[in-house]
VOFI-614850 format. One record per atom (N, C-alpha, C, O): x, y, z; residue number from 1. Coordinates in steps of 0.2 Angstrom, whole numbers. Atoms other than C-alpha are relative to their C-alpha. Example, Ala and Ser with C-alpha at 12.3 -4.5 7.8 and 13.67 -1.06 7.14 Angstrom:
<recs>
REC     c1     c2     c3  num
REC      4     -6      0    1
REC     62    -22     39    1
REC      4      6      0    1
REC      9      5      3    1
REC     -4     -6     -1    2
REC     68     -5     36    2
REC     -4      5      3    2
REC     -1     11      4    2
</recs>
This chain:
<recs>
REC     c1     c2     c3  num
REC      6     -3     -3    1
REC     33     -5   -102    1
REC     -6     -3     -3    1
REC     -6     -5     -8    1
REC      6      3      2    2
REC     16    -12   -102    2
REC     -4      4     -4    2
REC     -4     11     -4    2
REC      5     -4      5    3
REC      4     -7   -116    3
REC     -6      3      4    3
REC     -9      0      9    3
REC      5     -3     -3    4
REC     -8      5   -110    4
REC     -7     -2     -2    4
REC     -8     -2     -8    4
REC      6      2      2    5
REC    -26     -1   -110    5
REC     -5      6      1    5
REC     -3     12      1    5
REC      4     -6     -1    6
REC    -42      9   -108    6
REC      0      2      7    6
REC      2     -1     12    6
REC      0     -4     -7    7
REC    -44     21    -93    7
REC     -4     -4      5    7
REC     -2     -5     11    7
REC      4      3     -5    8
REC    -58     11    -85    8
REC      3     -7      2    8
REC      3     -8      8    8
REC     -3      6     -2    9
REC    -48     -5    -85    9
REC      6      1      5    9
REC      7     -2      9    9
REC     -6     -2     -4   10
REC    -33      4    -78   10
REC     -2      2      7   10
REC      1      1     12   10
REC      3     -1     -6   11
REC    -44     11    -64   11
REC     -2     -6      4   11
REC     -1     -6     10   11
REC      2      6     -3   12
REC    -51     -6    -60   12
REC      6     -3      3   12
REC      6     -6      9   12
REC     -6      3     -2   13
REC    -33    -13    -59   13
REC      3      4      6   13
REC      5      0     10   13
REC     -3     -4     -5   14
REC    -27      1    -48   14
REC     -4     -1      7   14
REC     -1     -2     12   14
REC      4      1     -6   15
REC    -42     -1    -36   15
REC      1     -7      3   15
REC      1     -8      9   15
REC     -1      7     -2   16
REC    -39    -20    -35   16
REC      7      0      4   16
REC      8     -3      9   16
REC     -7      0     -3   17
REC    -20    -17    -31   17
REC      0      4      6   17
REC      3      2     11   17
REC      0     -4     -6   18
REC    -23     -4    -18   18
REC     -4     -4      6   18
REC     -2     -4     12   18
REC      4      5     -5   19
REC    -36    -16     -9   19
REC      5     -6      2   19
REC      5     -7      8   19
REC     -5      5     -2   20
REC    -23    -30    -10   20
REC      5      2      5   20
REC      7     -1      9   20
REC     -5     -3     -5   21
REC    -10    -19     -2   21
REC     -3      1      7   21
REC      0      0     12   21
REC      3     -2     -6   22
REC    -22    -13     11   22
REC     -1     -7      4   22
REC      0     -7     10   22
REC      2      6     -3   23
REC    -27    -31     15   23
REC      7     -3      3   23
REC      7     -6      9   23
REC     -7      3     -2   24
REC     -8    -37     16   24
REC      3      4      6   24
REC      5      1     11   24
REC     -4     -4     -5   25
REC     -2    -22     26   25
REC     -4      2      7   25
REC     -2      2     12   25
REC      4     -2     -5   26
REC    -17    -18     37   26
REC     -6     -5      2   26
REC     -9     -4      7   26
REC      5      5     -2   27
REC    -29    -33     37   27
REC     -7      2     -3   27
REC     -8      8     -5   27
REC      7      0      2   28
REC    -47    -35     33   28
REC     -4      7      3   28
REC     -7     10     -1   28
REC      4     -6     -3   29
REC    -53    -21     45   29
REC      5      6      1   29
REC      4     10      5   29
REC     -5     -5     -1   30
REC    -38    -10     43   30
REC     -1      6     -5   30
REC      3     11     -5   30
REC      2     -6      4   31
REC    -46      3     31   31
REC      1      6      3   31
REC      4     11      1   31
REC     -1     -6     -4   32
REC    -48     16     44   32
REC      7      2      2   32
REC      9      8      1   32
REC     -7     -2     -2   33
REC    -30     15     50   33
REC      4      2     -7   33
REC      8      7     -6   33
REC     -3     -2      6   34
REC    -24     16     32   34
REC     -2      7     -2   34
REC      2     11     -4   34
REC      3     -7      2   35
REC    -35     31     28   35
REC      3      5      4   35
REC      5     10      2   35
REC     -3     -4     -4   36
REC    -28     39     43   36
REC      8      1     -2   36
REC     10      7     -2   36
REC     -7      0      2   37
REC    -10     35     38   37
REC      1      5     -7   37
REC      6      8     -8   37
REC      0     -4      6   38
REC    -14     43     21   38
REC     -3      7      1   38
REC     -2     12     -4   38
REC      3     -7     -1   39
REC    -23     58     28   39
REC     -7      2     -3   39
REC     -8      7     -5   39
REC      6     -1      4   40
REC    -40     55     21   40
REC     -6     -3      5   40
REC     -4     -7      9   40
REC      5      4     -3   41
REC    -57     50     28   41
REC     -1     -7     -2   41
REC      0     -8     -8   41
REC      1      7      1   42
REC    -61     32     29   42
REC     -5     -1     -6   42
REC     -3     -5    -11   42
REC      5      1      6   43
REC    -76     33     17   43
REC      3      2     -7   43
REC      1     -1    -12   43
REC     -3     -2      6   44
REC    -65     42      4   44
REC      4     -6     -2   44
REC      5     -8     -8   44
REC     -4      6      2   45
REC    -53     27      5   45
REC     -5     -6     -3   45
REC     -3     -9     -8   45
REC      5      5      3   46
REC    -68     15      2   46
REC     -2      2     -7   46
REC     -2     -3    -11   46
REC      1     -2      7   47
REC    -72     25    -13   47
REC      5     -2     -5   47
REC      4     -4    -11   47
REC     -5      1      4   48
REC    -55     23    -20   48
REC      1     -8     -2   48
REC      2    -10     -7   48
REC     -1      7      2   49
REC    -55      4    -18   49
REC     -6     -2     -4   49
REC     -6     -7     -7   49
REC      6      2      4   50
REC    -72      4    -27   50
REC      1      3     -7   50
REC     -3      2    -12   50
REC     -1     -3      7   51
REC    -64     13    -42   51
REC      0      7     -1   51
REC      1      9     -7   51
REC      0     -7      1   52
REC    -66     31    -39   52
REC      7      2     -1   52
REC     12      0      2   52
REC     -7     -3      2   53
REC    -51     41    -47   53
REC      4      2      7   53
REC      1      7     10   53
REC     -4     -3     -5   54
REC    -37     44    -34   54
REC      4      6     -2   54
REC      7      5     -8   54
REC     -4     -6      2   55
REC    -29     61    -35   55
REC      8     -2      1   55
REC      9     -6      5   55
REC     -7      2      0   56
REC    -10     60    -38   56
REC      3      1      7   56
REC      7     -3      9   56
REC     -3     -1     -6   57
REC     -6     67    -21   57
REC     -2     -6      5   57
REC      2     -7      9   57
REC      2      6     -5   58
REC    -16     53    -12   58
REC      4     -6     -3   58
REC      6    -10      2   58
REC     -4      6      2   59
REC     -7     40    -23   59
REC      7      1      3   59
REC     10     -4      5   59
REC     -7      0     -3   60
REC     10     47    -18   60
REC      0     -1      8   60
REC      5     -4     10   60
REC      0      2     -8   61
REC      5     47      1   61
REC     -1     -7      1   61
REC      2    -10      5   61
REC      1      7     -1   62
REC     -1     29     -1   62
REC      7     -4     -2   62
REC      9     -8      2   62
REC     -7      3      1   63
REC     16     24     -9   63
REC      5      1      5   63
REC      8     -4      7   63
REC     -4     -1     -6   64
REC     25     32      5   64
REC     -2     -4      6   64
REC      2     -6     10   64
REC      3      3     -6   65
REC     14     25     18   65
REC      1     -7      1   65
REC      3    -10      6   65
REC      0      7      0   66
REC     15      7     13   66
REC      6     -3     -3   66
REC      7     -9     -3   66
REC     -6      2      3   67
REC     31      6      3   67
REC     -1     -4     -6   67
REC      3     -8     -8   67
REC      2      3      6   68
REC     23      0    -13   68
REC      4      2     -5   68
REC      6      8     -6   68
REC     -4     -2      6   69
REC     33      0    -29   69
REC     -5      4     -5   69
REC    -10      1     -7   69
REC      5     -4      4   70
REC     25     14    -40   70
REC     -1     -4     -7   70
REC     -7     -4     -9   70
REC      1      4      6   71
REC     28      3    -56   71
REC     -5     -5      1   71
REC    -10     -6     -3   71
REC      4      6     -2   72
REC     19    -12    -48   72
REC     -7      3      1   72
REC    -12      0     -2   72
REC      6     -3     -1   73
REC      5      0    -42   73
REC     -4      1     -6   73
REC    -10      0     -7   73
REC      3     -2      6   74
REC      2      6    -59   74
REC     -2     -5     -5   74
REC     -7     -5     -9   74
REC      1      6      6   75
REC      4    -10    -70   75
REC     -1     -7      3   75
REC     -4    -11     -1   75
REC      0      7     -3   76
REC      4    -25    -58   76
REC      6     -4     -2   76
REC      6    -10     -1   76
REC     -6      3      2   77
REC     21    -29    -65   77
REC      6      1      5   77
REC      6      7      7   77
REC     -6     -1     -4   78
REC     37    -32    -55   78
REC     -1     -1      7   78
REC     -6     -4      9   78
REC      0      1     -7   79
REC     41    -32    -37   79
REC     -6      5      3   79
REC     -7     10      1   79
REC      6     -4     -3   80
REC     26    -26    -26   80
REC      3      5      5   80
REC      0     11      4   80
REC     -2     -5     -5   81
REC     36    -17    -13   81
REC      7      2     -1   81
REC     11     -1     -4   81
REC     -7     -2      1   82
REC     51     -6    -13   82
REC      4     -1      6   82
REC     10      0      6   82
REC     -4      2     -6   83
REC     56    -11      4   83
REC     -4     -6      3   83
REC    -10     -7      2   83
REC      2      6     -3   84
REC     54    -27     14   84
REC     -3      0      7   84
REC     -4     -5     10   84
REC      2     -1     -7   85
REC     47    -20     30   85
REC     -7     -2      0   85
REC    -11      0     -4   85
REC      7      2      0   86
REC     31    -29     35   86
REC     -4      2      6   86
REC      0      4     11   86
REC      4     -2     -5   87
REC     17    -24     46   87
REC      1     -5      6   87
REC      1     -2     12   87
REC     -1      5     -6   88
REC     20    -40     57   88
REC      7      2      3   88
REC      7      2     10   88
REC     -6     -2     -3   89
REC     38    -33     60   89
REC     -2      6      5   89
REC      1      6     11   89
REC      2     -5     -5   90
REC     30    -17     67   90
REC     -3     -2      6   90
REC     -2      0     11   90
REC      4      3     -5   91
REC     18    -26     77   91
REC      4     -3      5   91
REC      4     -3     11   91
REC     -5      3     -4   92
REC     32    -37     84   92
REC      4      5      4   92
REC      6      3     10   92
REC     -4     -5     -4   93
REC     42    -22     89   93
REC     -4      3      6   93
REC     -2      4     11   93
REC      4     -2     -5   94
REC     27    -15     98   94
REC     -1     -5      6   94
REC     -2     -3     12   94
REC      1      5     -5   95
REC     24    -31    107   95
REC      6     -2      4   95
REC      6     -5      9   95
REC     -6      1     -3   96
REC     42    -32    112   96
REC      3     -7     -2   96
REC      8     -9      1   96
REC     -2      7      2   97
REC     45    -49    103   97
REC      5      0     -6   97
REC      8     -5     -8   97
REC     -6     -1      5   98
REC     57    -41     90   98
REC      3      6      1   98
REC      0     11      2   98
REC     -3     -6     -2   99
REC     70    -29     93   99
REC      0      5     -6   99
REC      0      3    -12   99
REC      1     -5      6  100
REC     68    -13     82  100
REC      6      0     -4  100
REC      5      1    -10  100
REC     -6      1      4  101
REC     86    -15     76  101
REC     -1     -5     -5  101
REC      2     -5    -11  101
REC      1      6      4  102
REC     81    -32     69  102
REC     -4      2     -6  102
REC     -3      0    -12  102
REC      5     -2      5  103
REC     66    -24     60  103
REC      4      5     -5  103
REC      3      4    -11  103
REC     -3     -5      4  104
REC     77    -10     53  104
REC      5     -4     -5  104
REC      6     -2    -11  104
REC     -4      4      4  105
REC     90    -22     47  105
REC     -3     -4     -6  105
REC     -1     -4    -11  105
REC      4      3      5  106
REC     77    -32     38  106
REC     -2      5     -6  106
REC     -3      3    -11  106
REC      2     -5      5  107
REC     71    -16     29  107
REC      6      2     -4  107
REC      5      3    -10  107
REC     -6     -3      4  108
REC     89    -11     23  108
REC      4     -6     -3  108
REC      8     -4     -8  108
REC     -4      5      4  109
REC     95    -28     17  109
REC     -3      0     -7  109
REC     -9      1     -8  109
REC      2      0      7  110
REC     95    -30     -2  110
REC     -1     -7     -2  110
REC     -3     -8     -8  110
</recs>
């Protein structure tokens, strides 16, 4: 387990990692969509990316919404995601260029 640093450094690290995930999963302008997925106002999400403390319930919703590995989210160590489903796969299913079964198979492969 990683050595615990001071709380401010941990908050900065968490805010950087949630921003990184938002950019990967939702893109530069995807903050409102992610905030909706987590069930909070967009401005609140902006505050979390700026380092405001996230309540545990919101962290859990975020983990569920994006499939991020909780250990990575807290420490920055290990695999980033617990599942390999990508936003591009979802978009391709909506566009009809990828069969939903193919996307599900990609999610369940180890």
